[in-house]
N, C-alpha and C positions, 0 to 999 in steps of 0.2 A: 525366297519362300521355302520353308522347311518341307521335307518329304513327308507325305501323309501315309497312313495305313492303307488308304484307298489305292494310292499309286503303287506302294511297295508290294502289296499282296494282290494286285489286279482285281480289286473289288469292282463290282458293276456300278453303272451310273446310279447315283442317288444313295449309294452305300458308303458311309463314312468310316464305319468300323464293323465289328462282328456282333453288335447288339441289335436284335430285332426291334422294330418299332411297333408298339402295341396296336395303333390304329392302322397304319399303312400296311402292316403285315398280318392283319386280322384274317385274311383268307388263307394264310399259311399255318401249318401245324408241324412243329418240329419234334414233339414228344407227347406222351400220354395218348397216342392216337387210338390204341385199343380201347382205353377207357372212354374216350370221347365218342367213338362210334358205337360201342357195344353197351354203354351205360348211359351216358349223358344225352346223346342225340336220340337214343332208343327211348329214353324216358320222355323226351319232348314229343316224339312221334306217338307214344302211347297216350299221352295226355290229349293230344289233338284227336286221336281216334275215339276217345271217350268224351269229346267235347268238353274238356276241362282245361282251365288255365294252367300255364307252366309255372310251377313253384318248385324251387330247389335251393339247396345250400351247397356252395362250392368252398372247400377249405383245404388248407395245407400250409406248409412253411412259407415264410416270406421269400419271394423270388421263384416259387415253384411253377408259376404260370397260370394263376387263377384269373387275373385280369385279362390275360391273353385268351384264355378259354371263354370268358364271358363275351369278349369282343368277337371271337370266332363264332359263337352262337348267334350273335347279331348278324354277322355276315352270312351264315348258313340260312337263317330265316329269310334274308333278303334274296338269296339265290333260289330259294324254294318257296317263294311267297305265294305262288299259285296254289300249291298244295298245303302250305303251312303259313297262312297269312297272319300277320301280327306286327305290332309297332313297339320295338324295344326302346326304352328310355333309360339311358345309362348316366349315372352320376358317381362321383367319388365322394364318400362321406368326409365332411370337413372335420375340423377340430371339435372335440366334445369336452364337456365338463361333467362332474358328478350330477349336475342338475339338468343336463340336456334332455329334451323330450323329442318326440317323433317329428315335431316341426323342423328339427335339424335335417331330416330327410325330405319332408314335403317341400320345403323352401327350394332346394336345388332342383328337385324334380320339376317344379313349376317354372323355375328360371330356364331350365333346359327346354321346356315346351314353349314358353314365351306367352306374353299376353295376347299377341295377335292370333296365335294358334287357338287360344281358348275363346276369343271373341268369335272367330270363324266357326269353331266347333259348336259353341252355344247357339249361334244363329241357325246352323243346320239342324241342330236338335230341336229347336223351337218349331221349325217347319214340320217335324215329325210329331212333336208333342206340344201342342199349343199351351197346355198348362204345365210349364216346366217344373214348378215346385211340386205339384202333385205327382207328376211322373217320377221324379227323382225320389220322392218319399216312398212311393210304391216299390222302388228298387232297393229300399233300405237306407237311403241317405237321410241323416238327421235334418229336421225342418230348417234349422238355422243355416246349415251348410247349403241346402237346396235354395234357400232365399238369397244367399250371397251369390251363388252361381247364376241365379236369374238376373242379377244386375248387369251381367255381361251383355245382355240383349239391349241395353241402353246405348251400346256402341254400334257403329256401322263398320263392317270390315273394310280395311284400307284407309280409314280416316282416323286421325288422332282421337283416342277415346276421351270421354269426359272424365272429370275428377272422380265421380262415383265409381267408375269402372276400375280406375287405378286403386281406389280404396278397397274395392272388392278383391282385387288381385292380391293386395297386401294382406288383407284379412284372411284369405285362404292359406297364406303362408304362416299363419299363427301369430301375426303381429297385431298389436293393439290398434284398433281403428281410431282415427281422430274423433273428438267429441262432436264435430260437425256432421259426421257420418251417421249419427244416431237418428237423425231426422229422415233418413232414407232407408232405415232398417238394418244398418250396420253398427249396432250398438254394443256388441260383445266380442271378446277375443276368443278365438278357437284354440283351446288348450287340452281338452279331454281326449282320451285315447279313441273313443268311438267317433268323435268329431274329426280328428285328424285322419283317421282311417276313412271317414266319410268323404273327405276331400278327394282322396284317390279313387274311392268308389264312385263318386259323382262323375269325375273325369272319365274313368274307365267305362261307366255305363253309357255316357253320351257317345264316346268314341265307338263303342260296340254297336250302339243303335244306328249311328250314322254310317259307319264303314263296314259293318258286319264282320268285325274281327276284334281281337282283344289287344289291349296294351299289356306290355310286360315291363314292369319297373325293375331295374337292376341297380342295386346299391353295392358299390365296390368298397372294399376296405372296412368291413363291419367290425373288425377286431377293435376298432376304436370304442365299441360298445362296452369294452372292459372298463372304461372310465365311469360308467354309471353303476357298476356293480356294488359300490360301497354305500350308495344311497337307496335305502329300501323303497321309498315312495317312487323314486324315478325308475328303479328297476321294475317295480310292479306295473308302472305305466307302460314300459316297453313290452313287458310280457303280455299285457292285455291287448296292446295294439297288434303285436305279432300273432297273437291267438286269433284275432279277427281276420288277419291277412291270410293265414295258412289254414283256417277252418274251411271245411267243405262247403259251408254256406256262402263263402265268397267264390262265386262262379263267374265273376265279372272281369277281374284283371289278374294277371300273373305277377309273380314277384320272385326275384333271385337275389340272394345275399352272397357275396364273396368275402372271406375273411381269413386272416392268418392265424392258424391254430394247428399245432402238430398232431393233435388227436382229439377225440371227443371230450376228454377231460379238460382240455384247454378252451373249449367253446364257452362264451359268456352266457350266463343264465338268461339274459335278455333275449337270447335266441334259442337256447337249448334247455330251457326249463322243462321239467317232466310234462307239463301241459302242452308244450310245443313239440316235444319229441313225438308224441302220439299223432300230431297233425302233420308234421313233416315226414314222418315214417321213413321209408327207404329212399326218399328223394334228397339224400345228402351224399356228396361225393368227395372223398379225400384224395387230393392229388399229392402223391407221394414223391419224395426225392428220387432222382433217377438211379436205377440199378446200374451196375457196371456195364452190362451189355447195352443199356439205353444211352449211356454217355457217348459211346462210339457212334450209335445211330443218330443221336442229336447233332454231333459235330458234322457227320457226313451230310445230313440234310441241310444244315446251316451253310456249309461250304458250297454245296451244289447250287444253292439258291443265291448266295452272295458273291461268289467268285466267278470271274470269266475264265473258264477252263482253257479256251483257245489262247488267251494272252499268256497264261502260265506256261502252257506247252511251248509257246514261242520263246519264252525266256529260257526254258530248258534246252531248246534246240540251239539257241545262240550262245549257250554256256554261262549265262548269267545265274542260272540255277544248276548246280553240279548234277549232271545226269545220273551219276552213281548214287546220289542221295534222294533223287526225285521219283516219286510215285504218286500219281493223282489221287489214288485211294487213301493216301496218308496225308496229303496236303492240308494245312501248311506246315506239317511236321516232317521230320525225318521218321523213318520207320521206328527206330528205337525211342525217339521222343514221344511219338504217339502212344506207344505201349506204356511208357512211364506216366504219361498224362492220364490215361484211363486208369492205370493202376493206382494213382494218387487218389482218385475219387472212389475207387473200390475200398481203399483203406480209410477214407474220410467221407463216408456217404452223407454225413450231416450237411456237408457243403455241396453235395451233388445236385445242385439246382440250376435250371437253365440260366437264370440271371447271373449267378456266380460264375458259371462256366464261360459265358460270353464275356464277362468282365475280365476273367483270367486270360482268355484268348487275346483281348485287347492289350493286357499287360505284357504277355509274352511276345505279341507282335511288335510292341514298342521296343522291347529289349532286343529282339532280333534286328529290327530296323536300325537301332542305335549301334549295333555291332556290325552293320553292313552285311547281314546275312539274310538271304531270301527265304530261308527255311528255319523253323523253330527247332533247336537242337536240345539234347539233354543238358548242356551247359546253361542254356537259357532257363530251363525249368529249375535248375539249381539256384540261379540268380533270383528267381521269383519265389524261392522258399518252398519249392515243391519236391 
C-alpha cells in the first residue's frame, strides 16, 4: 500500500489531504473571517431585527470560498436557531442553455425538499387555513399555482401519494402535465416568471405560517446565468423573476445567490440589471482573493485544524523530522520554504484563492513524500514551478 499524505504529514482521522470539505467543514472558517462577521452575518442579524427575509449576493473568483461561506451561513443559522430561526434550502445550479428559465432553479429546490415534505407541509397548512387556495391567493400566489398546491392535500402523509399528487409535484417544477391531469385542474404548464416565483412564494408562505419562520433558498454557482445573456427574452424572464424575489414586497422567503465574478462588471444582467441593483442594494458581498498576510493565516488555521501536532512533534523528537529545520509555526514547510510560498502568492495574487492554495499544498506534499522528506523545502517549490 503506497504511503498517503495523511500518514506522511500526520493528518487527523478523516483527513485525506489538505483540502477542506464544503459540507463536513461548514462549521470552520479559514479566511474572510472579518468580512463574514462584520458584514455578512451582521447583515443577516439586521434583517432579522427588522423582521425581513435574508436576501444577498455572494460573489468572487472561482475557488475563493463562496460555497463554503454559504454553507457556513447554514451552519450558523442552525447553531443560532433559537434567536435566528430559518430553514436554508441549498442547491447547486445545474447546466443551463440560452433558453433556460427559472424552473431550472425551482426544480432542484423542490427535489431538495421532496414530495413527502410538501405533502406534510400542505396538510399542516390546511389545518390552519381550511381554504388553501384562497389563503395562498391572499398571500400573493397566482390562482393556478395555489390550485396545484391544494392537490397535495389529496395525499396522506406517510402513504404513497396518488398519481394526481405526483402530477402536481411535477407541475410545480415547470413540467408540462399529462393530458389526463386536465380533468383534475392541472391543465397548464407553469412557465411565466410570476408563476415560477409563485411556487417558491407558496411554499415559503406555508412554511412561515406553519413553523413561524422563513425559508431561505440558496442557489450556488449562479455564474451559469451568463448562458442566458444572449437571449433577450430569456434574460428578461430572469430579470423579472429576480425582481419579484428581491423586491421589498416579498417578505415571505429569503434568497441567496453565489456566483463566480471578479467584480461588479462581470455579474450577469439576469442578476445585476439596474432594476435589480436598486433592490439588492448593499446586500452584495465580494469575497476577494487572499492578501499576502491572509495567505499565512489561512495556512496556519488549516494546519492547526488538519494536522495532529503531537504526532508531528514525536517525529521531530525521534529524528524523522530534522530538529534544525522543524518549527510547528512553519509546518509543513521549512522556514525558508514557507516564506517563499507566501511570497509566491504576493507576486501572483490572482491565484491566491483558498482552493488553489489547498491544491498547491497537496501537490507540494506529494513532491515531498516522493523525495522521502517530511518537510516541504525550497527545492520542492521549485519542482512545483513556484
